[in-house]
C-alpha positions in Angstrom: -20.2 -36.0 -7.9 -17.8 -35.2 -5.1 -14.3 -34.2 -5.9 -10.9 -33.3 -4.5 -10.3 -29.6 -4.9 -6.8 -28.2 -5.0 -7.1 -24.7 -3.6 -4.3 -22.0 -3.5 -4.5 -20.6 0.0 -2.8 -17.3 -1.0 0.4 -15.8 0.5 -0.9 -15.7 4.1 -3.5 -13.0 4.8 -6.8 -14.7 5.3 -8.6 -12.3 3.0 -6.3 -13.0 0.1 -7.8 -16.4 -0.7 -10.1 -16.3 -3.7 -13.8 -16.1 -3.3 -14.1 -19.5 -4.9 -11.5 -21.0 -2.6 -13.4 -19.5 0.4 -16.6 -21.1 -0.8 -14.9 -24.5 -1.3 -13.6 -24.4 2.3 -17.1 -23.6 3.6 -18.5 -26.6 1.7 -15.7 -29.1 2.4 -16.3 -32.3 4.4 -12.5 -32.8 4.6 -9.6 -30.4 4.4 -6.0 -31.4 4.1 -3.8 -28.4 4.6 -0.1 -27.8 4.1 0.9 -27.5 7.7 2.7 -24.4 8.9 2.9 -23.0 5.4 -0.8 -22.2 5.4 -2.2 -19.6 7.8 -4.4 -21.7 10.2 -6.9 -18.9 10.5 -8.1 -19.9 7.0 -9.5 -23.1 8.6 -12.0 -21.0 10.5 -13.9 -20.8 7.2 -14.6 -24.5 7.4 -17.9 -25.8 8.8 -18.1 -27.5 12.2 -18.4 -31.0 10.7 -15.3 -30.7 8.5 -12.5 -33.2 9.1 -9.2 -31.2 9.1 -5.9 -32.9 8.5 -2.4 -31.4 8.7 -0.3 -32.9 5.9 3.1 -31.8 7.4 3.7 -35.2 8.9 1.9 -37.2 6.2 3.5 -39.2 3.4 2.3 -38.9 -0.2 0.5 -42.2 0.1 -1.2 -41.2 3.4 -2.4 -37.9 1.7 -3.9 -39.8 -1.2 -5.4 -42.4 1.1 -7.1 -39.7 3.0 -8.4 -38.1 -0.2 -9.8 -41.5 -1.3 -11.4 -42.1 2.0 -13.1 -38.7 1.9 -14.4 -39.2 -1.6 -15.7 -42.7 -0.9 -17.6 -41.3 2.1 -19.3 -38.7 0.0 -17.3 -35.7 1.2 -16.0 -32.8 -0.9 -12.2 -32.7 -0.2 -10.1 -29.6 -0.2 -6.3 -29.9 -0.6 -5.3 -26.5 0.7 -1.9 -25.5 -0.7 0.3 -22.5 0.1 0.3 -19.5 -2.2 -0.5 -20.8 -5.7 0.1 -24.5 -6.2 1.5 -23.9 -9.8 4.8 -22.7 -8.3 6.6 -25.2 -6.1 3.3 -26.7 -5.1 4.1 -30.4 -5.6 0.7 -31.1 -7.0 1.9 -33.0 -10.0 3.0 -36.0 -8.0 -0.3 -35.9 -6.1 -2.4 -35.8 -9.3 -0.4 -38.6 -10.8 -1.3 -40.8 -7.8 -4.9 -39.7 -7.9 -5.2 -40.6 -11.6 -4.1 -44.1 -10.8 -7.1 -44.4 -8.4 -9.5 -42.5 -10.7 -10.1 -39.7 -8.1 -11.7 -36.7 -9.7 -10.3 -33.2 -9.0 -10.5 -29.5 -9.7 -7.9 -26.7 -9.3 -8.6 -23.3 -8.0 -5.6 -20.9 -8.2 -4.4 -18.7 -5.4 -2.3 -15.5 -5.0 1.4 -16.6 -5.0 3.7 -15.3 -2.3 5.9 -13.6 -4.9 3.0 -11.4 -5.7 2.2 -10.8 -2.1 5.9 -9.8 -1.5 5.8 -7.3 -4.3 2.6 -5.8 -2.9 4.2 -5.5 0.5 7.0 -3.6 -1.0 4.8 -1.5 -3.3 7.0 -2.9 -6.2 6.4 -3.6 -9.8 8.5 -6.4 -11.4 8.1 -5.1 -14.9 9.3 -1.5 -15.2 9.7 0.0 -18.7 13.3 0.3 -19.8 14.4 -1.4 -16.6 13.0 -4.9 -16.7 10.3 -6.6 -18.8 10.8 -10.2 -17.6 10.6 -12.0 -14.2 12.7 -15.1 -13.4 11.2 -17.3 -10.6 13.7 -19.9 -9.4 15.5 -21.4 -6.4 18.9 -22.6 -5.3 19.8 -26.2 -5.6 19.4 -28.1 -2.3 18.0 -31.5 -1.4 16.2 -31.2 -4.7 18.7 -30.5 -7.5 18.4 -27.9 -10.2 19.5 -28.4 -13.8 22.8 -26.8 -14.5 21.2 -24.8 -17.3 18.8 -23.2 -14.8 21.4 -22.3 -12.1 21.1 -18.9 -10.5 24.5 -18.0 -11.9 23.3 -18.6 -15.4 20.1 -16.7 -15.0 22.0 -13.7 -13.4 23.5 -12.8 -16.8 20.1 -11.4 -17.8 20.1 -8.9 -14.9 16.3 -8.8 -15.0 13.9 -9.0 -12.1 14.4 -12.2 -10.1 12.5 -13.9 -7.3 14.2 -16.7 -5.5 12.1 -19.2 -3.5 13.2 -21.7 -0.8 16.8 -20.4 -0.6 17.0 -17.8 2.2 18.8 -20.2 4.5 21.7 -20.0 1.9 21.4 -16.2 1.3 25.2 -15.8 1.4 25.6 -18.4 -1.4 22.7 -16.9 -3.4 24.4 -13.5 -3.3 27.7 -15.0 -4.4 26.1 -16.7 -7.4 24.1 -13.6 -8.4 27.2 -11.5 -8.4 29.3 -14.1 -10.2 26.6 -14.4 -12.8 26.5 -10.7 -13.7 24.5 -8.6 -11.2 26.6 -5.7 -9.9 27.1 -5.8 -6.1 25.2 -2.5 -6.0 22.0 -4.1 -7.4 19.0 -3.5 -5.1 17.7 -6.5 -3.2 15.0 -7.4 -0.7 13.9 -10.3 1.4 10.3 -10.6 2.6 9.5 -13.1 5.3 6.0 -14.4 5.4 4.6 -11.9 3.0 1.2 -10.6 4.1 1.2 -12.6 7.3 0.8 -10.6 10.6 4.4 -11.4 11.4 5.8 -10.3 8.1 9.3 -8.9 8.0 10.9 -6.9 5.2 14.6 -6.3 4.7 15.9 -4.1 1.9 19.4 -3.3 0.7 21.8 -4.2 -2.1 23.6 -7.4 -2.9 26.5 -5.9 -0.9 24.7 -6.0 2.4 21.5 -8.0 2.1 22.9 -11.2 3.5 24.2 -9.4 6.6 20.8 -7.7 7.0 19.0 -11.0 6.7 21.2 -12.6 9.3 20.7 -9.7 11.6 16.9 -10.0 11.2 17.2 -13.8 12.0 15.3 -14.8 8.9 16.1 -18.4 8.1 13.0 -19.8 6.3 9.7 -18.9 4.7 11.1 -15.9 2.9 11.6 -14.8 -0.7 14.8 -13.2 -2.1 14.1 -10.5 -4.6 16.8 -8.8 -6.7 16.9 -6.4 -9.6 16.8 -2.8 -10.6 13.0 -2.8 -10.4 13.6 -2.2 -6.6 15.8 0.8 -7.2 15.0 4.5 -6.9 15.5 5.4 -10.6 12.2 4.8 -12.4 11.1 4.8 -16.0 7.4 5.1 -16.3 5.1 3.5 -18.8 3.7 5.7 -21.5 0.3 4.2 -21.0 -1.2 7.2 -19.3 0.8 9.8 -21.2 -1.5 12.2 -23.0 0.6 12.3 -26.2 0.8 8.5 -26.3 -2.9 8.1 -25.9 -3.5 10.7 -28.6 -1.2 8.8 -31.0 -2.8 5.5 -30.1 -6.3 6.8 -30.9 -5.0 8.2 -34.2 -3.5 4.8 -35.1 -6.9 3.1 -34.5 
């Protein structure tokens, strides 16, 4: 039975797609990819007979129509989404429409851009005695955000935070973060197109990160990262401490 396969393309680098995702691209008879958000070099993994569609200018109905046409013609269809589709991937609305038409599907996860950004910085979001939680969110824009999930309300926790889809409003983001509880001296970073060849990284604090982003002319396709996990003062896990390992073995 042929199916529609949602595949996370990874953060950008062509070798950061999963092996399963790579194989699905090789076998696909149709690929519908998420426009400029997906590295087009990934499409070189497709076979010569594969029909490739850019969904950037397609409506939801047109995307589902194409999927249905592919399935009915006996093709394996890949819906290639940026990063990992479970975070701001908009697959729920696609799946709801597919279910109405009884179109079978599978989901193959990918490496999210927030993970690619951390790797580019050599950063760990969860640092003992500094931060043990990560908040993934975005600013309200054309799509609203519930008041209880505002950046200002989350800022009171002062934990590691990654902000998607908001770099165009970086000044407002900083204002909300500081108003919510982060000190202005809190470390911050912005990563544009993490893991892509044209990646840019800007690091600073909440006092100056907006100016640095504007100077770098970063206006889209970037993540804002904030928290003491980016700072120079580190507290290390006891996992590899000899005394800790000895006590752990004794407890067993």
